[in-house]
C-alpha positions in Angstrom: 74.1 21.8 -41.3 71.9 22.7 -44.6 68.6 21.7 -44.6 67.4 18.8 -46.9 65.7 19.8 -50.1 61.9 19.2 -50.3 61.0 18.0 -53.9 57.6 18.5 -54.5 55.4 15.5 -56.1 53.0 16.4 -58.5 49.6 14.5 -58.8 49.6 12.9 -62.5 45.7 12.8 -62.7 46.0 9.1 -63.8 44.4 6.9 -61.1 46.6 4.5 -59.4 49.8 6.0 -61.1 50.7 8.1 -58.1 50.9 5.2 -55.4 53.3 3.5 -58.0 55.4 6.7 -58.2 55.8 6.7 -54.5 53.6 9.6 -54.2 53.4 11.5 -57.6 56.0 12.7 -60.2 58.8 14.8 -58.9 58.4 18.4 -60.1 61.4 19.6 -62.2 61.9 16.2 -63.3 63.0 14.8 -66.8 61.1 11.8 -67.7 61.0 9.4 -70.6 57.6 7.6 -71.7 58.6 4.8 -73.7 57.0 1.8 -75.5 55.6 0.1 -78.8 52.9 1.7 -80.9 49.7 1.6 -79.4 50.8 1.1 -75.9 49.4 4.2 -74.8 52.1 6.6 -74.4 50.7 9.7 -75.9 47.4 9.0 -74.1 49.3 8.7 -70.8 51.2 12.1 -71.9 48.0 14.1 -72.5 46.2 12.9 -69.5 49.1 13.8 -67.0 49.3 17.2 -68.9 45.6 18.2 -68.9 45.5 17.3 -65.1 48.8 19.5 -64.3 48.3 22.4 -66.8 46.8 26.0 -65.2 47.1 29.4 -66.7 49.7 30.0 -63.8 51.5 26.6 -64.6 51.3 26.4 -68.7 52.2 23.5 -70.8 54.1 23.4 -73.9 53.6 20.4 -76.2 56.0 19.9 -79.0 54.8 17.3 -81.5 57.0 16.0 -84.4 54.8 13.1 -85.4 53.8 13.1 -89.2 50.3 13.8 -88.4 49.2 17.4 -87.5 48.3 18.2 -83.9 44.7 19.0 -84.6 44.2 15.1 -85.8 46.0 13.9 -82.7 43.6 16.2 -80.7 40.9 14.7 -82.4 41.1 11.7 -81.0 42.2 13.0 -77.6 39.0 14.7 -77.3 37.2 11.4 -76.9 38.7 10.9 -73.2 36.8 12.6 -70.5 40.1 14.5 -69.0 40.3 16.1 -72.4 39.2 20.3 -71.5 39.0 22.3 -74.6 39.0 25.5 -72.9 42.5 24.5 -71.6 44.1 24.5 -75.2 45.9 27.5 -76.1 45.1 29.1 -72.5 46.9 26.8 -70.4 48.4 24.6 -73.1 49.8 25.4 -76.4 50.9 23.0 -79.2 53.9 23.5 -81.3 54.4 21.3 -84.5 58.0 20.7 -85.1 57.6 18.3 -88.0 58.7 20.5 -91.0 61.7 21.7 -88.9 62.7 18.1 -88.2 62.2 17.1 -91.9 64.3 20.2 -93.1 67.3 18.5 -91.1 68.5 21.4 -89.6 68.7 19.9 -85.9 70.3 23.0 -84.5 67.5 25.0 -85.5 65.2 22.4 -84.0 67.1 22.6 -80.6 66.9 26.5 -81.1 63.5 26.5 -81.9 62.4 24.4 -79.0 64.5 26.4 -76.5 63.1 29.9 -78.2 59.4 28.7 -77.7 60.4 27.7 -73.8 61.9 30.8 -73.0 58.8 32.8 -74.6 56.3 31.0 -72.5 57.9 29.9 -69.3 56.3 26.7 -69.2 55.7 24.5 -66.1 55.3 21.7 -68.3 57.4 20.7 -71.5 56.4 17.4 -73.5 58.1 16.4 -76.8 56.2 13.5 -78.8 58.3 11.6 -80.3 61.7 11.7 -79.4 62.3 8.6 -81.4 61.2 10.1 -84.6 63.9 12.7 -84.0 66.4 10.0 -83.5 65.7 8.0 -86.9 65.7 11.4 -88.7 69.3 12.3 -87.2 70.6 8.9 -88.7 70.0 10.0 -92.2 71.9 13.3 -91.9 75.1 14.0 -93.8 78.6 14.1 -92.3 79.5 17.2 -91.0 76.1 18.0 -89.1 75.0 17.6 -85.7 75.6 13.5 -84.9 72.4 11.4 -83.1 74.3 11.2 -79.9 75.2 14.8 -79.7 71.6 16.2 -80.4 70.1 13.8 -78.1 72.4 14.9 -75.4 71.7 18.4 -76.1 67.9 17.9 -76.2 68.3 15.8 -72.9 70.5 18.6 -71.3 68.1 21.6 -72.6 65.0 19.6 -70.8 66.8 18.7 -67.7 68.0 22.0 -67.2 64.8 24.1 -67.2 62.8 24.9 -64.1 60.2 22.7 -65.6 58.4 19.1 -65.4 59.5 17.6 -68.9 58.7 14.4 -70.7 60.0 12.6 -73.7 57.8 10.2 -75.6 58.8 7.7 -77.9 58.9 4.2 -78.9 61.9 1.9 -77.8 61.5 -1.4 -79.3 64.9 -3.1 -79.0 68.3 -3.6 -77.2 69.8 -2.2 -80.3 68.1 1.1 -80.1 70.8 3.8 -79.0 70.0 5.3 -75.6 72.2 7.6 -74.2 69.3 9.8 -72.8 68.1 7.1 -70.9 71.1 7.7 -68.5 70.1 11.4 -68.2 66.3 11.0 -67.6 65.4 11.1 -63.9 62.4 9.0 -64.5 61.6 6.2 -67.1 58.1 4.8 -67.7 57.8 1.8 -70.0 54.6 0.8 -71.3 53.8 -2.6 -73.1 50.9 -4.5 -74.4 50.5 -8.3 -74.9 47.9 -10.0 -76.9 46.8 -13.6 -76.8 44.0 -14.6 -79.1 41.2 -12.3 -77.9 42.9 -11.1 -74.9 45.1 -7.9 -74.5 46.7 -6.9 -71.3 48.5 -3.4 -71.2 51.5 -3.2 -68.7 53.2 -0.4 -66.9 56.9 -0.6 -65.4 58.7 2.1 -63.8 62.3 1.5 -64.6 63.7 4.5 -62.8 62.7 7.3 -60.7 65.2 9.4 -59.0 65.1 10.3 -55.4 62.2 8.4 -54.5 61.1 4.6 -53.7 58.4 3.3 -56.5 56.5 0.1 -56.5 58.6 -2.3 -58.3 57.3 -4.6 -60.9 55.0 -4.9 -63.6 51.5 -3.2 -63.2 48.5 -3.6 -65.4 46.4 -0.8 -66.4 43.7 -0.3 -68.9 42.5 2.5 -71.1 38.8 3.5 -70.7 36.6 6.6 -71.8 37.9 8.2 -69.1 41.5 7.6 -69.7 44.2 5.4 -68.3 43.4 3.4 -64.8 46.4 1.8 -63.4 46.0 -1.2 -61.1 48.9 -1.1 -58.7 50.0 -4.8 -57.8 51.3 -3.3 -54.6 47.7 -3.4 -53.4 48.0 -7.1 -53.3 51.7 -7.6 -51.8 51.5 -4.9 -49.3 48.8 -4.4 -46.3 46.2 -2.3 -48.0 44.9 -1.2 -44.5 48.2 0.8 -43.5 47.6 3.4 -46.5 43.8 3.5 -47.4 42.5 2.9 -43.9 42.1 -0.5 -42.5 38.6 -1.7 -40.9 38.1 -3.3 -37.6 40.8 -5.2 -36.6 40.5 -8.9 -36.4 39.0 -9.9 -33.1 38.0 -13.2 -31.3 34.3 -13.0 -32.4 32.6 -15.8 -34.4 30.4 -15.2 -37.4 27.2 -17.2 -37.8 27.2 -18.8 -41.2 23.3 -18.7 -41.7 22.9 -22.4 -42.2 21.3 -24.1 -39.1 23.8 -26.3 -37.6 26.5 -25.4 -39.5 27.9 -22.8 -36.6 27.9 -26.0 -34.3 29.9 -27.9 -36.6 32.6 -25.1 -37.0 32.8 -24.9 -33.1 30.7 -21.7 -32.6 30.8 -20.2 -36.1 33.5 -19.0 -38.3 36.2 -17.1 -36.7 35.8 -13.2 -37.6 38.8 -12.5 -40.1 39.1 -15.9 -41.4 39.3 -17.4 -45.0 37.0 -20.1 -45.8 37.1 -22.3 -49.0 33.7 -24.3 -49.8 34.7 -27.0 -52.1 32.4 -29.5 -54.0 31.3 -30.5 -57.3 28.8 -28.6 -59.6 25.3 -28.1 -58.2 26.4 -29.6 -54.7 25.2 -26.2 -53.1 28.3 -24.0 -52.8 26.7 -20.8 -54.2 23.6 -21.3 -52.1 25.7 -21.7 -48.7 28.0 -18.4 -49.9 24.6 -16.5 -50.5 23.3 -17.8 -47.1 26.5 -16.6 -45.3 26.1 -13.1 -47.0 22.2 -13.0 -46.2 23.0 -13.6 -42.3 25.3 -10.7 -42.3 22.6 -8.5 -43.6 20.4 -9.6 -40.7 23.0 -8.8 -38.3 23.9 -5.4 -39.9 27.3 -6.6 -41.2 27.6 -5.5 -45.2 29.1 -8.0 -47.4 30.5 -7.8 -51.0 30.1 -10.8 -53.5 32.7 -11.1 -56.8 30.1 -13.4 -58.9 32.1 -15.2 -61.7 29.5 -18.0 -62.2 27.8 -17.8 -65.5 24.3 -19.7 -64.6 23.3 -19.2 -61.0 19.7 -20.2 -60.3 17.0 -17.4 -60.8 16.2 -17.7 -56.8 19.8 -17.2 -55.8 20.0 -14.4 -58.6 17.1 -12.7 -57.2 18.2 -12.9 -53.7 21.7 -11.6 -54.5 20.2 -8.7 -56.9 17.7 -7.5 -53.8 20.3 -7.3 -51.3 22.7 -5.5 -53.9 19.7 -2.9 -54.9 18.9 -2.5 -51.4 22.5 -1.3 -50.7 23.1 -4.0 -48.1 25.9 -6.0 -50.0 28.1 -4.8 -52.9 28.1 -6.8 -56.3 30.9 -7.4 -58.8 29.3 -9.3 -61.8 31.9 -9.6 -64.2 31.6 -11.3 -67.7 34.9 -10.0 -68.9 37.7 -12.3 -70.0 40.7 -10.3 -70.3 40.9 -8.8 -66.4 44.0 -9.1 -64.5 44.6 -9.8 -60.9 45.4 -6.5 -60.0 42.2 -5.0 -61.4 39.8 -7.5 -59.8 41.5 -6.7 -56.4 41.7 -2.9 -57.3 37.7 -3.1 -57.5 37.1 -5.5 -54.6 39.1 -3.3 -52.1 37.4 -0.1 -53.3 34.1 -1.6 -52.9 34.9 -3.2 -49.3 35.7 0.5 -48.1 32.8 2.1 -49.9 30.5 -0.6 -48.2 32.3 -0.7 -45.0 31.8 -4.7 -45.8 33.2 -7.0 -43.0 32.0 -10.4 -45.5 33.2 -11.1 -48.7 32.2 -14.0 -50.9 34.4 -14.9 -54.2 32.1 -17.4 -56.4 34.0 -19.3 -57.9 37.7 -19.8 -57.9 37.2 -21.7 -61.4 35.0 -18.9 -62.8 37.9 -16.4 -61.4 40.5 -18.4 -63.3 38.7 -18.0 -66.4 38.2 -14.3 -66.0 41.5 -13.6 -66.0 43.8 -13.1 -68.9 45.5 -16.0 -70.0 49.1 -14.3 -69.5 48.1 -14.4 -65.8 46.9 -18.0 -65.4 50.0 -19.7 -65.3 50.5 -17.4 -62.0 47.1 -18.2 -60.7 48.0 -19.9 -57.5 50.7 -16.9 -56.6 47.9 -14.5 -57.2 45.4 -16.4 -55.1 47.9 -16.1 -52.3 48.4 -12.4 -52.9 44.5 -11.9 -52.9 43.9 -13.9 -49.9 47.0 -11.6 -48.1 45.4 -8.3 -48.9 42.0 -9.3 -47.6 43.5 -10.6 -44.7 45.3 -7.4 -43.9 41.8 -5.7 -44.4 40.3 -7.7 -41.3 37.3 -9.0 -43.6 36.1 -12.4 -43.5 36.6 -14.3 -46.9 34.4 -17.1 -48.1 35.7 -18.7 -51.5 34.0 -21.4 -53.5 36.0 -23.8 -55.4 34.6 -26.6 -57.9 35.9 -29.9 -57.7 35.8 -32.9 -60.3 33.9 -36.0 -59.2 36.7 -37.8 -58.6 37.1 -40.0 -55.2 40.4 -41.5 -56.0 42.2 -38.8 -54.0 40.9 -36.3 -51.7 41.5 -33.0 -52.9 40.1 -29.4 -51.9 40.9 -27.1 -54.9 42.3 -27.8 -58.2 44.6 -24.8 -57.6 46.6 -26.2 -54.6 45.2 -23.5 -52.4 43.8 -25.1 -49.6 46.8 -24.1 -47.6 46.0 -20.8 -48.0 42.5 -20.7 -46.3 41.9 -20.9 -42.5 39.1 -23.2 -42.8 37.7 -25.6 -45.3 34.3 -27.3 -45.7 33.9 -30.1 -48.2 30.8 -31.1 -50.3 30.2 -34.5 -52.2 27.7 -36.4 -53.9 27.4 -40.2 -52.7 24.9 -43.2 -54.1 23.2 -44.9 -51.2 20.3 -47.3 -51.9 20.3 -46.1 -55.6 19.6 -42.6 -54.4 21.9 -39.6 -55.0 22.6 -37.8 -51.6 24.8 -35.0 -50.6 27.4 -34.9 -47.5 29.5 -32.2 -45.8 32.3 -32.3 -43.6 34.7 -29.6 -41.8 38.1 -30.4 -42.9 39.7 -27.8 -40.9 39.4 -24.7 -38.8 42.4 -23.3 -37.8 43.4 -23.1 -34.0 40.1 -23.9 -33.2 38.1 -27.2 -32.5 35.2 -28.3 -34.7 33.2 -31.6 -35.5 35.0 -34.3 -37.7 31.5 -36.0 -38.5 30.3 -36.1 -42.1 26.6 -35.4 -42.3 24.0 -35.6 -44.8 22.4 -32.2 -46.1 19.5 -31.2 -48.4 19.0 -28.3 -50.5 15.3 -27.0 -50.2 13.2 -23.8 -51.2 14.6 -22.7 -47.6 18.2 -23.2 -48.3 20.3 -25.7 -46.8 19.3 -27.8 -44.4 21.8 -30.0 -42.4 20.7 -33.7 -41.0 22.2 -35.9 -38.7 25.8 -37.3 -38.6 26.1 -40.5 -40.9 27.6 -42.8 -38.3 26.5 -46.2 -40.0 28.6 -45.4 -43.0 32.4 -45.4 -43.8 34.3 -44.5 -46.6 31.8 -41.8 -47.4 34.6 -39.4 -49.1 36.2 -42.1 -51.0 32.9 -42.5 -52.9 32.2 -46.1 -51.8 30.3 -45.9 -48.7 29.6 -49.4 -47.0 27.3 -49.6 -44.3 29.0 -50.6 -40.7 28.4 -53.8 -39.2 26.9 -53.6 -35.8 30.0 -54.7 -33.4 28.7 -56.9 -30.7 25.5 -57.8 -32.1 23.8 -61.5 -31.2 22.2 -63.3 -33.9 
């Protein structure tokens, strides 16, 4: 029996892309990079080329664009991946614009083959193939046809012992695409714009010989080039590939609020997700900060994702002090065009860096505003995938959610996400004797006993102080507390 052929996978140099591709780009594969103008096709091609090209494995870049290579390189030099020392040493640019404009496509094919034979490159890139396709439509009868030219070009590229790329625009189903069936890999880039928000998306439509991550993944173009945020990190158990933290144990975590551990039945079980729901100003962020600070006191690092715009100065100082001391990791974003994948990617990376066991997301309301509008209609599903990813890491998660000051129905989250969490604490405002007071209760702790009492609490300079149960009142969470009559009393 013959041994199986081993296909080497090449590291693309694009963060996040290799995991989507199933480990990297297959060596000697023939790939198409397609997408509308401005989607990032040329940037992606250059970033991979500069990462892979060496003097021993040179790259040959054919450009048929209307602009000369020197103009294209002027813009590519703005990215950190650009290495001027590699130009003309490991990377050579060949301008085919004049050959294509002349209309002799037999000569264009011969020129490409001649340049490849002369330099024996390991990487060959042609940008843009759609420009060539449009030119072939205008040729007189008797000359090489469009489909014939494309098939011959595809056969040339796929037949060489080189990893090859065709870059171009593919805008509609009406475009001819015989070369799509010849290609080994098909990478599709797109971008969606809604008001002031723009989201870039990448999809691997095809990659022969290996399993790729399905679906649409988001990416961002930064000063370092393209960064991909694989959605697979949300759906799958990240700990299986990126190093899981300590598995979930039977231990209970102290909350940092006197009396709250007792109400929870001995503290919050390790690895649980907790939703703290309440109206604005009820003390959700204060409780979350106490949870992190208690972890710091016990040598349990934490991570906080802060989406709230105007936290109090004292809380900001406490959180910043812990972050500066390296005791917690802090993601404090004011961006308004993030993707769920991008947020979770940063969060998981920081969890591993900090070896964190406690995570706070404050708040889900701010979280929803931070993501781009295109993701908001699927926000509930995204929360499910995020909680599943964090659960796979074994961390204990506290999320805050703002509730409207409504008492006609007993809701714990406007996103219908209460079922996602293992435990729920609800906070409410009440008016009793013309005074506004705060109360809290434990709605659930999955698989564990807990108090069912409603307790009054205060927010002081020292933090949250929980008082005695309000046994003398009923209808507290309904917003209309009434004092119980003393049964059996004698006038």
